[in-house]
C-alpha positions as CSV (number, residue, x, y, z in Angstrom):
1,X,40.5,36.6,38.6
2,X,42.2,33.4,37.4
3,X,44.7,33.6,34.7
4,X,44.8,31.2,31.9
5,X,48.4,30.9,32.1
6,X,47.8,30.1,35.8
7,X,46.1,27.3,35.4
8,X,49.0,25.4,33.2
9,X,49.7,24.1,29.7
10,X,47.0,22.0,29.6
11,X,44.2,25.3,29.9
12,X,46.1,27.6,27.3
13,X,44.0,26.1,24.8
14,X,40.9,27.0,26.6
15,X,40.5,30.5,24.1
16,X,42.6,29.0,21.0
17,X,40.3,30.4,18.2
18,X,38.3,33.1,19.6
19,X,38.3,36.9,19.3
20,X,39.0,39.4,21.3
21,X,35.2,39.5,22.6
22,X,34.7,36.2,22.9
23,X,38.1,36.0,25.2
24,X,36.7,37.8,27.3
25,X,33.5,35.9,27.8
26,X,35.0,32.9,28.2
27,X,37.4,34.4,30.8
28,X,34.1,35.7,32.4
29,X,32.6,32.7,32.6
30,X,36.1,31.1,33.9
31,X,36.3,33.6,36.9
32,X,33.0,32.7,37.8
33,X,33.1,28.8,37.8
34,X,36.5,29.1,39.5
35,X,34.5,31.2,42.5
36,X,31.3,28.7,42.2
37,X,33.2,25.4,42.2
38,X,35.2,26.3,45.2
39,X,36.6,22.6,46.8
40,X,33.4,21.0,45.6
41,X,33.9,17.6,43.6
42,X,32.0,15.5,41.3
43,X,30.1,12.7,41.8
44,X,33.0,10.6,41.2
45,X,35.0,13.0,43.5
46,X,37.2,14.7,40.5
47,X,37.4,18.3,41.4
48,X,34.6,19.9,40.0
49,X,36.3,22.8,38.5
50,X,39.2,20.7,37.3
51,X,36.6,18.7,36.0
52,X,34.7,21.7,34.2
53,X,38.2,23.1,32.8
54,X,39.1,19.8,31.2
55,X,35.6,19.6,29.4
56,X,36.1,22.9,28.2
57,X,39.9,22.5,27.3
58,X,38.3,19.5,25.0
59,X,35.4,21.7,23.4
60,X,38.4,24.4,22.5
61,X,40.5,21.3,20.7
62,X,36.9,20.7,18.9
63,X,37.2,24.6,17.9
64,X,33.8,25.0,19.6
65,X,32.5,28.4,19.7
66,X,32.6,30.8,23.1
67,X,29.3,29.8,24.4
68,X,29.7,26.0,23.9
69,X,33.1,26.3,25.8
70,X,31.0,28.5,28.6
71,X,28.5,25.7,28.9
72,X,31.2,23.3,29.2
73,X,32.5,25.4,32.2
74,X,29.4,26.0,34.1
75,X,27.2,22.8,33.8
76,X,28.3,20.9,36.6
77,X,27.0,24.1,39.2
78,X,23.9,22.7,37.8
79,X,23.8,18.8,38.6
80,X,23.4,19.5,42.6
81,X,21.4,22.3,41.8
82,X,19.2,22.3,38.5
83,X,17.8,26.0,39.8
84,X,21.2,27.2,38.9
85,X,20.5,27.3,35.3
86,X,18.2,30.3,36.0
87,X,21.0,32.2,37.4
88,X,23.0,31.5,34.8
89,X,20.6,32.9,32.2
90,X,20.7,36.2,34.3
91,X,24.5,36.2,34.5
92,X,25.6,35.2,31.1
93,X,23.4,34.7,28.4
94,X,19.8,32.4,27.5
95,X,21.9,30.8,24.9
96,X,24.7,29.2,27.8
97,X,21.8,28.5,30.3
98,X,20.0,26.4,27.6
99,X,22.8,24.5,26.7
100,X,23.4,23.9,30.6
101,X,19.7,22.5,30.7
102,X,20.3,20.3,27.7
103,X,23.6,18.7,29.1
104,X,21.5,18.1,32.6
105,X,18.6,16.6,30.4
106,X,20.9,14.2,28.8
107,X,22.9,12.9,32.0
108,X,19.1,13.0,32.9
109,X,18.4,9.9,30.6
110,X,21.3,7.4,32.5
111,X,19.5,7.7,35.4
112,X,15.7,7.0,33.7
113,X,17.5,3.8,32.1
114,X,19.9,2.8,34.4
115,X,17.8,0.0,35.9
116,X,15.9,-1.4,32.7
117,X,14.8,-4.4,32.8
118,X,16.0,-6.9,30.4
119,X,13.2,-7.8,27.6
120,X,14.1,-11.8,27.4
121,X,17.2,-14.0,26.9
122,X,18.8,-16.0,23.6
123,X,19.1,-14.2,20.4
124,X,15.7,-12.6,20.4
125,X,16.5,-10.9,23.2
126,X,20.2,-9.4,22.1
127,X,18.4,-8.2,18.9
128,X,15.8,-6.2,20.7
129,X,18.4,-5.0,23.2
130,X,20.6,-3.6,20.2
131,X,17.5,-2.3,19.0
132,X,16.9,-0.3,22.1
133,X,20.4,0.7,22.4
134,X,19.8,2.6,18.9
135,X,17.0,4.1,20.1
136,X,18.8,5.3,23.1
137,X,21.5,7.0,20.4
138,X,18.5,8.6,18.5
139,X,16.6,9.8,21.5
140,X,20.3,11.7,22.6
141,X,20.0,13.3,19.4
142,X,16.5,14.5,19.4
143,X,16.4,15.7,23.1
144,X,19.2,18.2,22.4
145,X,17.5,21.3,20.8
146,X,20.9,22.8,20.4
147,X,23.3,20.0,19.0
148,X,26.1,21.7,20.5
149,X,24.7,19.9,23.6
150,X,25.9,16.8,22.5
151,X,29.6,18.2,21.5
152,X,29.6,19.0,25.5
153,X,28.2,15.6,26.7
154,X,30.7,14.0,24.5
155,X,33.5,16.0,26.3
156,X,32.6,15.8,29.7
157,X,32.7,11.7,29.3
158,X,36.4,11.8,27.8
159,X,37.3,14.0,30.7
160,X,35.5,11.5,33.2
161,X,37.0,8.6,31.5
162,X,40.4,10.2,31.7
163,X,40.3,10.4,35.3
164,X,39.3,7.4,36.1
165,X,42.2,5.9,33.7
166,X,44.4,8.0,35.8
167,X,43.1,7.2,39.0
168,X,43.3,3.3,38.1
169,X,39.8,3.0,39.3
170,X,38.0,0.0,38.1
171,X,35.0,-0.7,40.3
172,X,31.4,-1.5,39.1
173,X,30.1,2.3,38.9
174,X,33.6,3.0,36.4
175,X,32.4,-0.4,34.6
176,X,28.7,0.9,34.2
177,X,29.4,4.1,33.0
178,X,32.2,2.5,30.2
179,X,29.6,0.4,29.4
180,X,27.3,3.4,28.7
181,X,30.0,5.6,27.0
182,X,30.5,2.4,24.8
183,X,27.0,1.7,23.9
184,X,25.4,5.3,23.6
185,X,28.5,8.0,23.0
186,X,31.1,6.5,21.3
187,X,28.6,6.0,18.2
188,X,27.6,9.6,18.5
189,X,31.2,10.7,18.3
190,X,31.6,8.4,15.1
191,X,28.5,9.1,13.2
192,X,29.1,12.8,13.9
193,X,32.9,12.8,12.6
194,X,34.8,13.3,15.7
195,X,36.8,10.7,15.1
196,X,39.5,12.6,17.5
197,X,37.1,11.8,20.4
198,X,35.3,8.3,19.2
199,X,38.9,6.5,19.9
200,X,39.5,8.1,22.7
201,X,36.2,7.3,24.1
202,X,36.2,3.9,22.9
203,X,39.4,3.0,24.6
204,X,39.0,4.3,27.7
205,X,35.3,3.2,27.9
206,X,37.2,-0.5,26.7
207,X,39.5,-0.2,29.7
208,X,36.9,0.3,32.3
209,X,34.9,-2.6,31.1
210,X,37.9,-5.3,30.6
211,X,41.2,-3.6,31.7
212,X,42.8,-7.2,31.6
213,X,41.9,-7.6,27.9
214,X,43.0,-3.7,27.5
215,X,45.9,-4.3,28.7
216,X,46.9,-7.7,27.3
217,X,46.1,-6.3,23.6
218,X,48.1,-3.2,24.6
219,X,51.0,-5.4,25.3
220,X,50.6,-7.4,22.3
221,X,50.9,-4.0,20.1
222,X,54.7,-3.9,21.4
223,X,55.1,-0.3,21.1
224,X,53.5,2.9,22.0
225,X,50.4,4.8,19.8
226,X,53.5,7.7,19.5
227,X,55.6,5.2,18.1
228,X,52.9,3.8,15.8
229,X,51.8,7.0,15.1
230,X,55.3,8.2,14.0
231,X,55.4,4.7,11.6
232,X,52.4,5.3,9.8
233,X,53.5,9.0,9.2
234,X,57.0,8.0,7.9
235,X,54.9,5.9,5.5
236,X,52.5,8.6,4.0
237,X,56.0,10.7,3.6
238,X,57.3,8.3,1.5
239,X,54.3,7.4,-0.6
240,X,53.6,11.4,-0.9
241,X,57.0,11.6,-2.2
242,X,56.2,8.5,-4.9
243,X,53.2,10.3,-6.3
244,X,54.9,13.7,-6.4
245,X,57.7,12.3,-8.7
246,X,54.5,10.2,-10.9
247,X,53.0,14.1,-11.1
248,X,49.8,12.4,-9.4
249,X,47.7,14.6,-6.9
250,X,46.3,13.1,-4.0
251,X,45.5,13.2,-0.3
252,X,46.9,10.7,2.2
253,X,46.1,10.4,5.6
254,X,46.5,7.7,8.3
255,X,46.2,6.5,11.8
256,X,46.6,3.3,13.7
257,X,43.9,1.3,15.5
258,X,43.1,1.9,19.0
259,X,43.0,-1.2,21.1
260,X,39.3,-1.3,21.1
261,X,39.2,-1.6,17.3
262,X,42.1,-4.4,17.5
263,X,39.9,-6.2,20.0
264,X,36.4,-5.8,18.2
265,X,38.0,-6.9,14.7
266,X,39.7,-10.4,16.7
267,X,36.7,-11.3,18.4
268,X,34.7,-10.7,15.3
269,X,36.8,-12.5,12.6
270,X,37.8,-15.0,15.3
271,X,41.3,-14.1,14.6
272,X,45.0,-13.7,17.1
273,X,46.8,-10.7,17.0
274,X,49.3,-12.3,14.2
275,X,46.1,-12.5,11.8
276,X,45.4,-8.8,11.9
277,X,46.5,-6.6,8.9
278,X,45.2,-3.3,9.5
279,X,46.5,-2.7,12.9
280,X,48.3,0.5,11.0
281,X,46.7,1.6,7.9
282,X,46.2,5.1,5.7
283,X,44.5,6.0,3.2
284,X,44.6,7.6,-0.1
285,X,42.5,10.1,-1.8
286,X,42.4,10.8,-5.7
287,X,40.5,12.6,-8.4
288,X,39.3,9.4,-10.5
289,X,39.0,6.2,-10.5
290,X,41.6,5.6,-13.1
291,X,43.9,7.2,-10.7
292,X,43.1,4.8,-8.2
293,X,44.7,1.8,-9.9
294,X,47.4,4.0,-10.8
295,X,48.1,4.3,-7.0
296,X,47.6,1.2,-6.4
297,X,50.6,-0.1,-8.8
298,X,52.8,2.5,-7.3
299,X,52.1,1.3,-3.5
300,X,53.2,-2.6,-4.5
301,X,55.6,-1.0,-6.3
302,X,57.0,0.7,-3.0
303,X,56.0,-2.0,-0.9
304,X,55.3,-6.3,-1.3
305,X,51.9,-6.7,-1.6
306,X,50.0,-9.6,-0.1
307,X,47.9,-11.1,-2.5
308,X,45.4,-12.6,-0.5
309,X,44.2,-9.3,1.2
310,X,43.7,-7.7,-1.6
311,X,39.9,-6.2,-2.2
312,X,38.5,-4.0,-5.2
313,X,35.3,-3.0,-4.0
314,X,35.4,-0.3,-7.1
315,X,34.8,-2.9,-9.5
316,X,32.6,-5.0,-7.1
317,X,30.9,-2.8,-4.7
318,X,29.8,-3.9,-1.3
319,X,26.0,-4.9,-1.4
320,X,25.9,-1.2,0.5
321,X,27.4,0.5,-2.1
322,X,30.6,1.2,-0.5
323,X,33.5,1.3,-2.7
324,X,37.2,1.7,-3.0
325,X,40.3,-0.3,-2.9
326,X,42.1,-2.2,-0.3
327,X,45.3,-4.0,-0.2
328,X,47.9,-4.9,2.4
329,X,51.3,-5.0,1.9
330,X,54.5,-6.0,4.5
331,X,56.3,-2.5,5.1
332,X,60.4,-1.7,5.3
333,X,60.3,-3.3,8.9
334,X,58.3,-6.3,8.0
335,X,54.8,-5.5,9.5
336,X,51.5,-5.3,7.3
337,X,50.6,-1.9,6.5
338,X,46.8,-1.6,5.1
339,X,46.2,1.3,2.6
340,X,43.0,2.5,0.9
341,X,42.3,4.4,-2.2
342,X,39.6,6.0,-3.3
343,X,38.0,8.8,-5.0
344,X,36.5,12.0,-3.2
345,X,33.0,10.7,-4.3
346,X,33.6,7.2,-3.1
347,X,35.0,8.8,0.1
348,X,31.6,11.0,0.7
349,X,29.3,8.2,0.1
350,X,31.0,6.1,2.5
351,X,31.5,8.6,5.7
352,X,27.9,10.5,4.8
353,X,25.8,9.0,2.5
354,X,23.5,5.6,2.3
355,X,26.9,3.6,3.1
356,X,28.4,5.2,5.8
357,X,31.1,3.8,7.5
358,X,29.1,3.5,11.2
359,X,26.4,1.1,8.9
360,X,28.5,-1.7,8.7
361,X,30.9,-1.0,11.4
362,X,28.5,-0.7,14.3
363,X,26.4,-3.5,15.6
364,X,22.5,-3.0,15.1
365,X,22.8,-0.1,13.1
366,X,21.5,-1.6,10.5
367,X,18.0,-2.2,12.3
368,X,17.2,1.7,11.7
369,X,17.1,2.7,7.8
370,X,15.4,5.9,8.4
371,X,16.7,8.4,5.1
372,X,15.7,11.4,6.5
373,X,18.0,10.5,9.8
374,X,21.0,9.4,8.0
375,X,20.7,12.5,5.4
376,X,20.7,14.9,8.9
377,X,23.7,12.9,10.8
378,X,25.3,13.8,7.6
379,X,24.8,17.2,7.5
380,X,26.1,17.5,11.3
381,X,29.3,15.9,10.2
382,X,29.7,18.2,7.3
383,X,29.5,21.2,9.5
384,X,31.9,19.7,11.7
385,X,33.9,19.6,9.2
386,X,33.7,22.6,7.7
387,X,34.1,24.3,10.9
388,X,37.4,22.5,11.2
389,X,38.2,24.0,7.6
390,X,37.4,27.3,8.5
391,X,39.1,27.7,11.7
392,X,42.1,26.0,9.8
393,X,42.1,29.1,7.6
394,X,41.3,31.8,9.4
395,X,44.5,32.9,11.0
396,X,44.9,35.8,14.3
397,X,41.9,36.1,16.4
398,X,39.6,34.4,13.7
399,X,36.8,35.6,11.4
400,X,33.9,35.9,13.9
401,X,31.3,36.5,10.8
402,X,32.3,32.6,9.7
403,X,32.0,31.7,13.5
404,X,28.5,32.9,13.9
405,X,27.4,31.3,10.7
406,X,28.5,28.0,11.7
407,X,27.0,28.3,15.0
408,X,23.2,28.9,13.4
409,X,23.7,26.3,11.6
410,X,24.4,23.8,14.6
411,X,21.8,25.4,16.3
412,X,19.1,24.7,13.8
413,X,20.1,21.0,12.9
414,X,18.7,19.0,15.1
415,X,16.2,15.5,14.4
416,X,13.0,17.4,15.1
417,X,11.1,14.8,13.0
418,X,10.7,12.5,16.0
419,X,10.5,11.9,19.7
420,X,11.4,9.7,22.4
421,X,9.3,8.4,25.3
422,X,9.8,6.2,28.1
423,X,7.8,3.8,29.7
424,X,7.8,3.0,34.0
425,X,10.3,0.2,33.1
426,X,12.1,2.7,31.0
427,X,11.9,1.5,27.8
428,X,12.5,4.1,25.1
429,X,9.5,4.3,22.5
430,X,10.1,6.4,19.3
431,X,7.5,8.2,17.8
432,X,6.2,10.7,15.1
433,X,6.6,14.4,16.9
434,X,2.8,15.4,18.4
435,X,2.2,11.7,19.6
436,X,-0.3,11.2,22.4
437,X,-0.5,9.1,25.0
438,X,-3.2,7.1,22.6
439,X,-0.2,6.5,19.9
440,X,1.9,5.8,22.8
441,X,-0.7,2.8,24.0
442,X,-1.2,1.2,20.4
443,X,2.9,1.3,20.0
444,X,3.2,-0.8,23.2
445,X,0.4,-3.3,21.9
446,X,-2.7,-3.3,20.3
447,X,-4.6,-4.3,23.4
448,X,-3.1,-1.5,25.9
449,X,-4.4,1.1,23.1
450,X,-8.0,-0.6,22.8
451,X,-8.5,-0.6,26.7
452,X,-6.6,2.8,27.6
453,X,-8.5,4.6,29.3
454,X,-5.9,7.5,31.1
455,X,-2.5,8.6,31.1
456,X,-0.2,9.6,33.0
457,X,2.8,11.7,32.2
458,X,5.8,12.1,34.8
459,X,3.4,10.8,37.3
460,X,0.7,13.5,36.4
461,X,-3.0,12.8,35.2
462,X,-3.3,14.4,31.4
463,X,-6.0,14.4,29.2
464,X,-5.4,11.7,26.2
465,X,-4.8,14.2,23.7
466,X,-2.3,15.6,25.3
467,X,1.3,15.9,23.2
468,X,4.4,14.1,24.1
469,X,7.8,15.8,24.3
470,X,11.1,14.3,24.5
471,X,12.2,12.3,27.8
472,X,9.0,11.8,29.0
473,X,7.8,8.9,31.2
474,X,4.4,8.4,30.2
475,X,2.1,5.1,32.0
476,X,-1.3,4.1,30.4
477,X,-3.9,3.4,32.6
478,X,-6.5,0.5,31.2
479,X,-9.7,-0.7,31.6
480,X,-9.9,-3.9,33.6
481,X,-12.7,-7.0,33.0
482,X,-12.7,-9.5,30.8
483,X,-11.0,-9.3,27.3
484,X,-13.5,-7.6,24.8
485,X,-15.4,-5.5,27.5
486,X,-13.3,-2.2,26.4
487,X,-12.9,-0.8,23.3
488,X,-11.8,2.8,21.8
489,X,-13.8,5.7,21.8
490,X,-14.7,6.9,18.1
491,X,-13.4,10.5,19.2
492,X,-10.0,9.2,19.1
493,X,-10.3,9.3,15.4
494,X,-10.8,13.1,15.4
495,X,-8.2,15.5,14.8
496,X,-5.7,15.9,17.9
497,X,-6.0,12.7,19.3
498,X,-3.6,10.6,17.3
499,X,-1.1,11.9,15.0
500,X,0.1,8.1,13.5
501,X,-1.5,6.4,10.7
502,X,-0.4,3.1,12.6
503,X,-2.7,4.1,15.5
504,X,-5.7,5.1,13.6
505,X,-5.3,1.9,11.4
506,X,-5.7,-0.1,14.3
507,X,-8.9,1.7,15.5
508,X,-10.3,1.6,12.3
509,X,-9.9,-2.0,12.7
510,X,-11.1,-2.5,16.1
511,X,-14.5,-0.9,15.1
512,X,-14.8,-2.8,11.8
513,X,-14.3,-6.3,13.9
514,X,-17.2,-4.9,16.1
515,X,-19.5,-4.4,13.3
516,X,-18.6,-7.5,11.8
517,X,-19.0,-9.2,15.1
518,X,-22.7,-7.5,15.1
519,X,-23.6,-8.1,11.7
520,X,-22.9,-11.9,12.1
521,X,-24.8,-11.9,15.1
522,X,-28.1,-10.7,13.4
523,X,-27.3,-13.0,10.4
524,X,-27.0,-15.6,12.7
525,X,-30.3,-14.5,14.5
526,X,-32.3,-14.1,11.2
527,X,-31.4,-17.6,10.3
528,X,-32.4,-19.4,13.2
529,X,-36.0,-17.9,13.2
530,X,-36.4,-18.9,9.6
531,X,-35.3,-22.3,11.0
532,X,-37.5,-22.4,14.1
533,X,-40.4,-21.5,12.3
534,X,-39.7,-24.9,9.5
535,X,-39.1,-26.9,12.6
536,X,-35.1,-27.1,11.4
537,X,-33.5,-26.0,14.3
538,X,-30.8,-29.2,14.1
539,X,-30.1,-28.5,10.2
540,X,-26.0,-29.0,9.6
541,X,-25.4,-25.2,9.1
542,X,-22.3,-25.6,7.4
543,X,-23.7,-28.1,4.8
544,X,-26.6,-25.4,4.5
545,X,-24.3,-22.7,3.1
546,X,-22.2,-25.0,1.2
547,X,-25.8,-25.9,-0.5
548,X,-26.1,-22.3,-1.1
549,X,-23.2,-21.4,-2.5
550,X,-21.4,-20.0,0.2
551,X,-17.8,-20.9,1.7
552,X,-18.4,-21.1,5.3
553,X,-21.7,-20.4,7.3
554,X,-20.4,-16.6,8.3
555,X,-21.0,-15.5,4.7
556,X,-24.2,-16.5,4.8
557,X,-24.8,-15.0,8.0
558,X,-23.5,-11.8,6.8
559,X,-24.8,-12.2,3.3
560,X,-28.8,-12.7,5.3
561,X,-27.5,-9.4,7.3
562,X,-26.7,-7.0,4.6
563,X,-29.9,-8.5,2.7
564,X,-28.0,-9.5,-0.2
565,X,-29.7,-12.9,0.3
566,X,-33.1,-13.5,0.8
567,X,-34.4,-16.0,4.0
568,X,-36.8,-17.6,1.4
569,X,-34.0,-19.7,-0.3
570,X,-33.0,-20.7,2.6
571,X,-36.3,-22.1,3.2
572,X,-36.6,-23.1,0.0
573,X,-33.7,-25.5,0.5
574,X,-34.7,-26.8,3.9
575,X,-37.7,-28.4,1.7
576,X,-35.5,-29.6,-0.8
577,X,-34.3,-32.7,0.7
578,X,-36.6,-35.8,0.8
579,X,-34.6,-38.3,2.7
580,X,-34.0,-37.4,6.4
581,X,-30.9,-38.1,7.9
582,X,-29.5,-37.7,11.7
583,X,-28.1,-34.0,12.7
584,X,-30.5,-33.2,9.8
585,X,-34.1,-31.8,9.5
586,X,-36.1,-35.3,9.9
587,X,-33.4,-36.6,12.6
588,X,-36.0,-37.9,15.3
589,X,-34.2,-40.1,17.9
590,X,-30.4,-40.8,17.6
591,X,-28.1,-43.0,19.6
592,X,-24.6,-42.5,20.7
593,X,-23.1,-44.9,17.7
594,X,-25.1,-42.3,15.3
595,X,-26.9,-44.8,13.6
596,X,-30.2,-43.5,12.5
597,X,-33.1,-44.4,14.9
598,X,-35.7,-46.5,14.2
599,X,-38.6,-44.5,13.3
600,X,-41.4,-46.7,14.6
601,X,-43.6,-45.8,17.3
602,X,-43.2,-48.5,19.8
603,X,-39.7,-48.6,19.2
604,X,-39.2,-45.1,19.4
605,X,-40.2,-44.5,22.8
606,X,-43.3,-43.0,21.5
607,X,-46.9,-44.4,22.2
608,X,-49.3,-43.0,19.6
609,X,-53.2,-44.0,21.6
610,X,-55.1,-46.1,19.3
611,X,-52.9,-46.7,17.1
612,X,-50.1,-49.1,16.3
613,X,-47.2,-48.8,14.1
614,X,-47.0,-45.8,13.0
615,X,-44.0,-43.4,12.1
616,X,-43.3,-40.9,14.8
617,X,-40.7,-38.3,15.0
618,X,-39.5,-35.7,17.6
619,X,-40.4,-32.2,17.0
620,X,-37.1,-29.8,16.6
621,X,-39.2,-26.7,17.7
622,X,-39.4,-28.0,21.3
623,X,-37.2,-30.8,21.0
624,X,-39.1,-33.1,23.5
625,X,-37.5,-35.6,26.1
626,X,-38.8,-38.1,29.1
627,X,-40.6,-37.3,30.8
628,X,-42.3,-34.0,29.4
629,X,-45.9,-34.3,28.5
630,X,-46.0,-34.9,25.0
631,X,-48.9,-34.5,22.4
632,X,-48.8,-35.6,18.5
633,X,-49.5,-34.0,15.7
634,X,-50.3,-35.7,12.2
635,X,-47.9,-34.2,9.1
636,X,-48.2,-34.7,6.0
637,X,-46.4,-37.5,4.6
638,X,-43.9,-37.8,7.6
639,X,-46.0,-39.2,10.3
640,X,-46.8,-38.0,13.6
641,X,-44.6,-34.9,15.0
642,X,-44.0,-35.3,18.5
643,X,-43.9,-32.1,20.7
644,X,-44.0,-30.8,24.6
645,X,-47.6,-30.0,25.5
646,X,-46.1,-26.3,26.1
647,X,-44.9,-25.8,22.7
648,X,-46.3,-23.0,21.2
649,X,-45.6,-23.7,17.6
650,X,-47.9,-26.9,18.6
651,X,-50.7,-24.9,20.0
652,X,-50.7,-22.5,17.1
653,X,-50.8,-25.6,15.0
654,X,-53.5,-26.9,17.1
655,X,-56.0,-24.4,16.7
656,X,-55.6,-24.4,12.8
657,X,-56.4,-28.1,12.7
658,X,-57.4,-29.5,16.1
659,X,-58.5,-33.0,14.3
660,X,-55.0,-33.7,13.4
661,X,-54.3,-33.9,17.0
662,X,-53.5,-36.8,18.6
663,X,-52.9,-38.5,22.6
664,X,-49.1,-39.7,23.0
665,X,-47.0,-40.8,26.1
666,X,-44.1,-42.2,26.6
667,X,-43.3,-45.9,26.1
668,X,-40.7,-48.3,27.4
669,X,-37.2,-47.3,25.7
670,X,-33.8,-49.1,25.6
671,X,-30.9,-48.5,27.2
672,X,-29.0,-46.9,24.4
673,X,-31.8,-44.2,23.5
674,X,-31.1,-40.8,23.5
675,X,-33.0,-37.3,22.9
676,X,-31.4,-34.5,21.6
677,X,-31.9,-31.1,22.9
678,X,-31.1,-27.6,23.4
679,X,-29.0,-26.5,26.2
680,X,-28.9,-22.1,26.6
681,X,-26.1,-20.8,28.5
682,X,-25.4,-16.2,28.9
683,X,-22.4,-15.8,30.8
684,X,-19.1,-13.5,31.0
685,X,-17.1,-14.2,28.4
686,X,-13.2,-15.3,29.4
687,X,-10.2,-17.2,28.6
688,X,-11.6,-21.0,29.0
689,X,-14.9,-20.4,29.5
690,X,-16.0,-23.3,27.0
691,X,-13.7,-25.6,27.9
692,X,-15.2,-25.7,31.4
693,X,-18.9,-25.9,30.1
694,X,-17.7,-28.8,28.2
695,X,-16.1,-30.7,31.1
696,X,-19.1,-30.5,33.3
697,X,-21.1,-32.0,30.3
698,X,-18.5,-34.2,30.0
699,X,-18.9,-35.3,33.7
700,X,-22.3,-35.9,33.0
701,X,-21.8,-38.1,30.1
702,X,-23.6,-36.0,28.0
703,X,-22.7,-36.3,24.7
704,X,-22.6,-32.6,22.5
705,X,-23.6,-32.7,18.8
706,X,-23.3,-29.0,17.9
707,X,-22.3,-25.8,19.8
708,X,-23.3,-22.2,18.5
709,X,-21.4,-19.3,20.3
710,X,-21.4,-15.6,19.9
711,X,-19.4,-12.9,22.3
712,X,-20.0,-9.4,22.2
713,X,-19.3,-6.7,24.3
714,X,-18.1,-9.1,27.1
715,X,-20.9,-11.6,27.1
716,X,-21.0,-14.7,25.4
717,X,-24.4,-16.8,24.3
718,X,-24.0,-20.6,23.9
719,X,-26.3,-22.9,22.4
720,X,-25.1,-26.5,23.0
721,X,-27.2,-29.0,21.4
722,X,-26.7,-32.3,23.5
723,X,-28.1,-36.3,23.6
724,X,-29.7,-36.9,27.1
725,X,-31.4,-39.6,28.4
726,X,-34.3,-38.2,30.3
727,X,-34.9,-34.5,31.7
728,X,-33.7,-35.5,34.9
729,X,-30.3,-35.8,33.5
730,X,-30.1,-32.5,31.9
731,X,-31.4,-30.9,35.3
732,X,-28.0,-32.2,37.3
733,X,-26.4,-30.9,34.2
734,X,-27.9,-27.5,34.4
735,X,-27.2,-27.3,38.0
736,X,-23.7,-27.9,37.6
737,X,-23.1,-25.3,34.8
738,X,-24.5,-22.7,36.8
739,X,-21.7,-23.2,39.5
740,X,-19.5,-22.5,36.7
741,X,-17.4,-19.2,37.0
742,X,-19.0,-16.2,34.8
743,X,-22.1,-18.3,33.9
744,X,-25.3,-16.3,34.0
745,X,-28.2,-18.4,33.1
746,X,-28.2,-22.0,32.0
747,X,-31.1,-23.0,30.8
748,X,-33.3,-25.8,28.2
749,X,-33.9,-23.9,25.3
């Protein structure tokens, strides 16, 4: 059996404050640890038993219960062999083994996030990094189902840092360890109100990260910590005497600034050491606001105030609600001394409420404003403070019933409304409890969510409705192919597939967009068929929509598709125009300058057999161009309509009125004469498709005067209205378009 006394004065505190039964159980764990560790050392070279004894001793200073101290003694056993936790459950209790597993999981977090890649550069990258660190802090708490696990982890960090400092070890490993503690664990100690660990974690971490600056500030202090604490205590005693003489009841406490805090303020406010007024400070808590100002007068009477350093945050609270009187005075030795004066309500608000101390002291804390999270942290801090008060009030072996009550409250206080899951790149995402891989995918990016087809959790394929757990690594498997070819399933809106309202909103938005696209396509098709029947396919659709009272042509298509607007109104609007114009229903032949072409048959390049000077126009249903075989059809009041001989519309009209058919042929045309035709293209949709096709037409010197495109389920349908001088030029262009990547069909329409 290992005697506590035999382990030296540093370990005598191990059993402090425990009852006889608890002392016996801790002693049993101590004997087991001494034998099990033997000559083992930790990953950084410290004796494993020495390390574990230090952790348990630190927990005893925090007045932790017996099980927590036992977990501190034993968790290092599981670092090399996680299966040891099962043996601990058999030998001690499930409670101890669960805490040991929890500590092991928190330490595993360091390995999971160690290789995290930077997310960018500049100010935005710094903000993202700060937000990621804050999420990691939350993840630490959420991963611990028993909050005592966090206390064990904090104690282990302190003991490790003490060892590095004692060994004067400053290398890459200790630098990285110090950075992890400073970013994650020191802020948690602060938020939990464990200030006796907070300042030591910060100072020792800072010493590992920047030993030269640490030494320089330590030298500037010109006195050891003990001497500074002694000075502050003497100042407190003097003030307490003055308060007692004035009949004022007050709680006065103080602690000199530690090295990291001094450095942080020097950097943040760009001050020299001589400009710091709160290296030594104490706080006075009194019953009411009136007494606050009375105490302020006493302080200024005892010591000489520095006027420019007085702040009245009671009458003028900070934006976050913080209230207190701050003053700086010259103490008896001529050095500055800061005094804060407030009521218990102000103190509680500053330490535990909306204006908690860490909200304005820690960088990046304002990125997360979850009131529920803040309330849970405040409750934890109150529990820890209450535990200390109970321990101070209990004499002898301690009140075991109060001990058990505190433990049960601490065990049940967890941040169980959120989970924290990692990407394969070790980025941490915060999700609601019960979140699935679908929620995870949409949290990464909407497009990742839409294309999600499967997921791996910790390397294992799982169904998409699997609930994620804290600390798991989730990898999303996405559909391949062009954009728009994949989308969510309607099943994902069923119970069990998602828990996030944000996810469901994005899924519904996708389906709404698809339905809108289909409605537009249907409306467009209906309008275009109507235009073809009327022989008005070259009409300006935007102008037509405005004429019909619609702000844009898409509104017209939607109204037609939903049968809210009759096509008869469209046909009526087409017949209202009396004067033909380029790109409108009566445009016959246009040249490259967009001027109206000559309408006379001889000059238009169309000769009507047996007639002379007869007005002609090219039909919009088939858009003939040389050397297409053509025929003429006499219209009422608009001259001769020229069709391709194969035109179905012409065949139908000729069968009803054969006497109006005229023989026609192409005559001589000018070099600048061009003819409008439609080119239909079917292709797999992709980025840059429209650009590539347009480049081909430009290369072939074909002018485009109109484009209609639509994309559905990864397929693009395009109609280009272009001006050509002959069908030979068109055939050459169609062959070149067919070579464009993704094009499945290119033809004259």
